[in-house]
LOVO-784629 format. One record per residue (C-alpha): x, y, z; residue in three letters. Coordinates in steps of 0.001 Angstrom, whole numbers, padded with zeros to 6 digits, always signed. Example, Ala and Ser with C-alpha at 12.3 -4.5 7.8 and 13.67 -1.06 7.14 Angstrom:
BEGIN
+012300-004500+007800ALA +013670-001060+007140SER 
***
This chain:
BEGIN
+029478-014980-002102MET +030563-014668+001574PRO +030834-017773+003691SER +029504-017658+007247PRO +031534-018584+010335GLN +030252-019354+013860LYS +027260-017326+015165SER +027088-015442+018407ARG +024612-013232+020145SER +023843-009867+018595HIS +022452-006579+019946ASP +019685-004467+018513VAL +021039-002209+015894GLY +023953-004474+014836ASP +024744-004745+011204GLU +025010-008561+010313VAL +024707-011035+007601TYR +021437-012961+007732ALA +020440-016041+005898LYS +017263-015622+003724TRP +014524-017867+004799PRO +014059-020994+002577GLY +017395-020540+000826SER +021249-020832+001230ASN +021891-017210+000492LEU +023173-014628+002989TRP +022435-010953+002806PHE +023284-007810+004804ARG +020706-006946+007402ALA +020083-004924+010559LYS +018957-006456+013930VAL +015689-004995+015074LEU +014746-007187+018019ASN +015992-010233+019899ASN +013529-012397+021786LYS +014158-015947+023067ASP +016869-016607+020596GLY +014801-015425+017633ARG +015938-012346+015794TYR +013867-009807+013852THR +016110-008382+011065VAL +015482-005896+008361ARG +017275-006612+005046TYR +018780-003807+002996MET +015838-003694+000599GLU +013335-003262+003476GLY +011955-006707+004085THR +011660-007751+007730GLU +011911-011381+008850GLU +012213-013329+012091THR +014954-015980+012107ILE +016968-018100+014522SER +020300-017289+015889GLN +022152-019883+013819LYS +021074-018043+010711HIS +022837-014757+011756ILE +026562-014049+011627SER +028647-011004+012345ALA +029911-009149+009305MET +033571-009689+010520SER +033039-013497+010272ASN +032549-013259+006429PHE +035286-013678+003931THR +035281-012567+000331ARG +036790-015062-002169SER +037176-012412-004848SER +039736-010224-002928ARG +042861-012204-004288SER +041425-012123-007802ARG +040846-008400-007726SER +044490-007823-006536ARG +045973-010087-009204SER +043984-008231-012023ARG +045321-004857-011120SER +049043-005422-011864ARG +050612-002989-014037GLY +049717+000714-013803ARG +051643+002009-016838SER +049409+001699-019867PRO +050940+001262-023230GLY +054499+000752-022035ARG +056281-002289-023452LYS +059201-004036-021845SER +060859-007419-021856LYS +059753-009549-018979ALA +062527-010419-016580SER +063042-013862-015460PRO +061741-013080-012005SER +058453-011621-013499ARG +058184-014727-015788LYS +058425-016864-012777ALA +055666-014890-011020LYS +053383-015192-013972GLN +054002-018843-014724SER +051527-021423-013428PRO +052081-023155-010161SER +054552-026224-010260PRO +051947-028333-008485ALA +049435-027826-011261ARG +049637-030622-013919LYS +049215-029539-017624PRO +046264-031149-019426ARG +047233-034041-021817SER +044214-034095-024024SER +044666-032994-027723SER +041750-030548-027283LYS +043536-028887-024431SER +046827-028716-026324ARG +045135-027198-029405SER +043336-024642-027301SER +046735-023774-025622SER +048381-023226-028945LYS +045569-020996-030001THR +045858-018910-026890ARG +049573-018747-027231ALA +049273-017595-030809ALA +046777-014874-029818ALA +049102-013602-027032THR +051800-011176-028171PRO +055318-012432-027644SER +056333-009138-025758THR +053909-008900-022779PRO +052168-005547-022095THR +050769-004294-018856ARG +047020-003838-018932GLN +045801-000452-017536SER +043817-000462-014219ALA +040989+001376-015899ARG +040470-001323-018563LEU +040754-004109-016053ALA +038083-002480-013880GLU +035844-001993-016894LYS +036306-005602-017851GLN +035144-006928-014588TYR +032495-004345-013783GLU +029525-006534-014635PRO +030617-009213-012225GLU +030823-006680-009454LYS +027369-005385-010190LYS +025875-008845-010031VAL +027579-009524-006722GLU +026156-006363-005077VAL +022694-006998-006459ALA +022689-010560-005048ARG +023705-009299-001621ARG +021331-006282-001435SER +018161-007621-003092SER +016943-010965-001593PRO +014636-012972-003905PRO +011032-011970-003095ARG +009561-015214-004355SER +011546-017133-001743LYS +010439-014702+000974ALA +006767-015423+000292ARG +007274-019105-000699GLY +004686-020503+001632GLU +002037-018232+000162ASP +002990-019314-003377ASP +002542-023031-002488GLN -000842-022462-000758SER -004042-022300-002739LEU -005740-020102-000149ALA -004158-016953-001441GLY -005124-017355-005102PRO -008485-018765-004349VAL -009331-015911-001990PHE -008073-013408-004607ALA -010252-014944-007294LEU -013272-014793-005039LEU -012583-011232-004192GLY -012304-010259-007786ILE -015492-011993-008834LEU -017615-011312-005710LEU -016870-007691-005109SER -018908-006492-008213PRO -021627-009089-007505VAL -022130-007964-003983MET -022351-004315-004827LEU -024797-004975-007659TYR -026974-007103-005371THR -027032-004589-002603LEU -028097-001751-004993ASN -030688-003936-006741LEU -032301-005047-003351LEU -032357-001486-002068CYS -034087+000262-004977ALA -036555+003073-005342LYS -039571+000760-005415ASP -038518-001489-002509SER -035657-001814-000030CYS -036172-005222+001518LYS -034228-008445+001980LEU -035461-010790-000828ARG -034206-012822-003765MET -032545-010276-006155PRO -033958-010010-009612MET -031061-009151-012002PHE -032137-007324-015171PRO -031768-009229-018406LYS -031392-006300-020784LYS -027946-005052-021636VAL -029263-001485-021563SER -030051-001927-017901ASP -026334-002339-017248TYR -024639-000171-019927PHE -025456+003159-021139ASP -023339+005508-023282SER -024298+008692-021173LYS -023370+006838-017939ALA -020122+005799-019452THR -019310+009402-020472MET -020195+010778-016993ILE -017858+008268-015350VAL -015070+008663-017751LEU -015420+012450-017880GLY -015477+012720-014013TRP -012517+010538-013770PHE -010326+012348-016275LEU -011417+015717-014797PHE -010083+014642-011418GLN -006805+013268-013013VAL -006281+016719-014610VAL -006950+018467-011291LEU -004598+016210-009457ALA -001897+016693-012024ALA -001968+020545-011772LEU +001450+021794-010700PRO +000008+023824-007876VAL -000378+023111-004186GLY +001886+021814-001527ARG +004452+019117-002244VAL +004847+017057+000960ILE +007274+014224+001824SER +005674+010978+002955GLY +007015+008449+005478LEU +009913+006281+004560PRO +008833+003205+002490VAL +010775+000119+001689ARG +013678+001051+003924GLY +014570+004699+003887SER +012948+006138+000682GLN +010744+009218+001007LYS +008375+009988-001774LEU +007033+013379-002690LYS +003285+013908-002982TYR +001431+016819-004588ARG -001393+017709-002141CYS -003742+020066-003953ASN -006972+018598-002769GLY -008482+021895-001659SER -008100+023226-005221ILE -009663+020055-006592ALA -012578+020389-004180LEU -013332+023955-005006VAL -013157+023447-008721LEU -015239+020321-008592SER -018059+022170-006713LEU -017800+025212-009023VAL -017960+022912-012154ALA -021084+021165-010804MET -022783+024553-009907ALA -022012+026222-013236VAL -023148+023182-015143GLY -026483+022950-013264HIS -027243+026741-013179ALA -025925+028029-016548TYR -025763+025023-018848PHE -028934+023297-017448LYS -027222+020058-016778VAL -029616+017651-015187ASN -027676+016387-012172LEU -030526+014055-011303ALA -029422+011793-014193VAL -026899+010362-011761VAL -029685+009020-009652HIS -031571+007752-012702THR -028645+005901-014248LEU -027393+004519-010895TRP -026887+000934-012007LEU -025340+001937-015341GLN -022906+004216-013517LEU -021806+001235-011339ILE -021199-000779-014452SER -019114+001844-016065ALA -017137+002499-012971ALA -016565-001264-012616THR -015153-001480-016124VAL -012909+001502-015571LEU -011565+000055-012374SER -010791-003209-014127LEU -008973-001500-016960VAL -006982+000678-014579LEU -006041-002464-012401SER -004776-004323-015492VAL -002762-001319-016664ALA -001143-000827-013273LEU -000488-004545-012991TYR +001327-004576-016379ILE +003370-001527-015278GLN +004166-003120-011912ALA +005735-006230-013679ARG +008583-003890-014570LYS +008923-002377-011144ALA +012207-002609-009162LYS +012234-005068-006246PRO +012402-002232-003809SER +009082-000922-005234ALA +007183-004205-004862VAL +004481-004271-002171ALA +005084-006495+000923PRO +001940-008581+000304GLU +002876-009363-003324ALA +003673-013085-003820THR +004499-013309-007539GLY +001156-015180-008170ASN -000863-013375-010825ILE -004158-013595-009068LEU -002838-012528-005702VAL -000795-009681-007119ASP -003578-008468-009297PHE -005911-008480-006232TRP -003626-006998-003558VAL -001424-005014-005825GLY +002073-005768-006942ARG +003565-002307-006839GLU +003479-000399-003648LEU +003344+003256-004857ASN +002771+003364-008629PRO +003334+006984-009597ARG +004258+009468-012360ILE +006642+011951-010714ARG +004729+013449-007846THR +001305+012074-009189PHE +000711+009148-006967ASP -002070+006749-008189TRP -002822+005559-004653LYS -003327+008941-003121LEU -005434+009958-006132PHE -007660+007012-005644MET -008312+008008-002009ILE -009067+011526-003004ARG -011177+010337-005921PHE -013287+008238-003481ALA -014120+011117-001139TYR -014703+013685-003976LEU -017055+011234-005740SER -019043+010429-002538MET -019206+014250-001873LEU -020579+014888-005412ALA -023258+012208-005063VAL -024442+013565-001825ASP -024595+017082-003236VAL -026581+015791-006164ILE -028976+014025-003748PHE -029316+017362-001747LEU -030088+019255-004981VAL -032702+016603-005913GLU -034338+016700-002424ALA -034379+020585-002551TYR -036172+020480-005984THR -038253+017351-005369GLY -041491+016492-003559LYS -039906+015869-000214SER -038442+019367-000148GLY -036205+020090+002804MET -038424+018457+005492SER -036654+015112+005214ASN -034503+015670+008378TYR -032837+012189+008614PRO -031743+012473+005052PHE -030459+016066+005616LEU -028532+014840+008670LEU -026855+011901+006884VAL -026084+013668+003662ALA -024852+016871+005438GLY -022500+014892+007729VAL -021148+012869+004769GLN -020453+016101+002717VAL -018749+017572+005707LEU -016738+014395+006351HIS -015589+014084+002750CYS -014697+017718+002519ALA -012509+017747+005631VAL -010747+014473+004341GLN -009843+016166+001111VAL -008735+019368+002573LEU -006391+017452+004906ASN -005245+014724+002545GLU -001701+015053+003849ASP -002797+012994+006835MET -003334+009933+004479PHE +000378+009808+003898LEU +000905+008317+007421THR -001733+005589+007043MET -001089+001924+006164PRO -003061+002510+002913ASP -000193+004519+001600ILE +002795+003004+003352THR +002139-000743+003328LYS -000675-001712+000940MET -000266-002315-002772GLY -002460-000716-005424LEU -004460-003615-006871GLY -008074-004333-007892PHE -009106-004584-004189MET -007770-001016-003475PHE -009011+000471-006764ILE -012527-001023-006779TYR -012993-000263-003156GLY -012215+003368-003365PHE -013778+003949-006869MET -017033+002252-006139LEU -017428+001553-002414ALA -017391+005178-001513GLY -019929+006671-003960PRO -022023+003585-004420PHE -021615+001803-001035GLY -021289+004370+001639SER -023919+006480+000093SER -026584+003817+000483ILE -028033+005457+003595GLN -028503+008819+002016ALA -030004+007270-001104ARG -032377+005116+000994TYR -033610+008161+003049LEU -034057+010124-000141LEU -036128+007365-001829GLU -037953+006307+001395HIS -038234+009208+003755PRO -038475+008420+007408GLN -040133+010373+010278THR -038510+009301+013566PRO -039530+010879+016903PRO -037581+013943+017899LEU -035680+012232+020638TRP -034412+009582+018231ALA -033426+012051+015677LEU -031585+014192+018304ALA -029814+011011+019599SER -028638+009986+016161VAL -027564+013531+015521ALA -025420+013475+018629LEU -023911+010148+017685LEU -023072+011495+014118ASN -021413+014544+015690LEU -019472+012361+018109PHE -018310+010033+015342GLY -017227+012917+013221PHE -015179+014558+015978ILE -013799+011317+017087LEU -012606+010280+013665TYR -011123+013692+012777GLN -009236+014078+016078SER -007988+010438+016012THR -006676+010849+012429VAL -005056+014009+013200SER -003311+012819+016293GLN -002171+009724+014530ASN -000677+011699+011629ALA +001216+014045+013876ARG +002552+011334+016256PHE +003622+009116+013368THR +005653+011920+011972ARG +007108+013200+015212ASN +006511+011136+018482PRO +007830+014140+020452TYR +005449+016621+018981ASP +004803+019224+021718PRO +001065+019316+020910THR +000766+015662+021885LEU +002765+015995+025182SER -000378+015081+027170HIS -000495+011664+025645LEU +001599+008861+027128GLU +003833+006746+024911SER +005937+003756+025220MET +009524+003484+023878PRO +010386+000660+021442THR +013554-001040+020096SER +012976+000604+016766VAL +014815+004021+016580PRO +012427+006960+016415GLY +009144+004918+017022GLU +006982+004892+020091ARG +003655+003393+020927LEU +000644+005449+022258LEU -001003+004050+025434VAL -003266+006898+026500SER -006120+008912+025158GLY -008083+006933+022572MET -005102+004596+022283TRP -005583+003779+025985GLY -009168+002574+025324MET -008244+000339+022365CYS -005071-000355+020298ARG -006651+000567+016980HIS -008864+003629+017562PRO -008709+004700+013953LEU -010959+001745+012884TYR -013150+002170+015823PHE -013857+005779+015047ALA -014615+004987+011417GLU -017079+002280+012461LEU -018814+004656+014873VAL -019356+007142+012106LEU -020580+004577+009572ILE -023005+002960+012011PHE -024299+006376+012949ALA -025341+006890+009315TRP -027290+003669+009318SER -028992+004391+012659LEU -030450+007426+011051ALA -032420+005071+008732CYS -034067+003276+011609GLY -034622-000489+011671PHE -037163-000953+008879SER -034739-002585+006596THR -031384-004532+007353PRO -029841-003629+003993LEU -028581-000219+005255VAL -026537-002136+007724TYR -024772-004400+005264VAL -022050-002066+004313PHE -021178-001220+008073PRO -021032-004974+008816VAL -018756-005626+005986LEU -016513-002729+007074MET -016394-004273+010522THR -015249-007548+009112LEU -012530-005721+007080LEU -011450-003749+010107CYS -011103-006898+012150MET -009046-008506+009397ASP -006759-005454+009313SER -006438-005578+013052VAL -005405-009125+012981ARG -002698-008466+010427LYS -001445-005272+012147GLU -001358-007054+015494GLU +000920-009870+014072ALA +003204-007355+012354GLU +003529-005228+015551ALA +004310-008280+017644SER +006991-009211+015158LYS +008440-005713+014931LYS +008301-004585+018614TYR +008560-007925+020454GLY +008313-007692+024222SER +007452-003964+023979THR +004335-004900+022065TRP +003487-007468+024737ASP +003630-004854+027489ARG +001448-002592+025329CYS -001119-005345+025051CYS -001124-005788+028813GLN -001533-002016+029265ARG -004301-001647+026588VAL -006423-004773+026747LYS -008856-004223+023819TYR -008056-004378+020173LYS -010901-002641+018294LEU -013940-001908+020391ILE -013430-000694+023991PRO -014803-003149+026677PHE -015867-005497+023969VAL -013193-006640+021590TYR 
***
């Protein structure tokens, strides 16, 4: 293990040895930022930490104690040749005169044994055999220097009860909240009252609902695994690794719609059963998400340190909730990208089924608020699936682990949470005045265009800050090579316009329902809280990563999430 010498100041980009926080171990790292004597460094396995100057030392100040050993082991390069040792060679191989021999009987007996085992005529050991003999020691040395202990890095989180308690509450309350919301907003009534949970098991579980959920899930897995479509490289994760993604969402979208149309028209499949077995479908999807989360967690226990998600702490509850592995995959089949696509395709399928039910039902096609919300949701989901390569630049792919929070959110929050507005308008038709309907329609159109343009610009800028199509946007250079910060356009209004555009679109869906019930606004409010929490984390990470550059960006763009408000 290297031993550090006196520290000095270091420049951005220098290769140094940095002390791992909370330990006495030193690892190779790269300086990313220097602010007020505090250095932000990135270790070889991708972890970034901010440490003081005394915990950094130049690589030239480190010495290796194993150098003399490696030289002494490589004597003799003539394998198999025997010769009598000359007196001078004997003198070289004899122990140092200053070293006193052991006097115990145990030492003498062991010396005799070693002497008996050693041939009287010394032979030179080949360099190849010597290298093979000490190869395990070299591997351990390199591993210790290049892979810092993750449990030490997140030690503060491990000692705190806040992480495990919050994870346990999230695991237990997420299904309860979704059940409660869908029970309160039912076909007979959609008002804020004390929920009445059914007592019969058949009200929660049904074999037909289970087959629908499992069949739809496996069908989407097969479509995603088809060896057709584009293979696109993602952004570097955990250092410099770029993963390959199979993006065939357009094929999955077309085949899914064709399968639904053929089943309904030719095989007389009653698509309205999805609406009838709504609560049972939620139960089946909840069980499936739980099983998938457990399976991926067990698989992640065997993941390499470089594949572990940044938020993983080593605690079972926390890692199960946030996800232990960053990108669990089978070759180019990425589970995280699949879950995002599955959420949009499932929500699209639910809205299409609602549209078919409205067309064949009593309300007919005169329920204009419903047609507006369902139509915009179908268009929104279809565009997201067709341009799924844009997801590869988002934090969901590059930074978040795949745990129960991610899986349950995308598997159930999309089709059973975001669709509450369309379901409410289908079950409780509204007749707003024309001016109100026109205003809501314009807000939906504005939210849709704002979200699509913001996501597209973010994806292009993240991949190439010097993209000529974005030359009209002003950006700020940073100390990180190849990275810049946008400070104009929507990024000149607030620092996180992606979240703002998403909230505008979601609230536009709720406004189409009017103000007769607050339940249609529960999901948008929850999304606002989640966006604020994400903004808080990203702000702290950006400040740590970009330092004074981020401070100047905050002075230039004053609002975080909502322009002129927050």
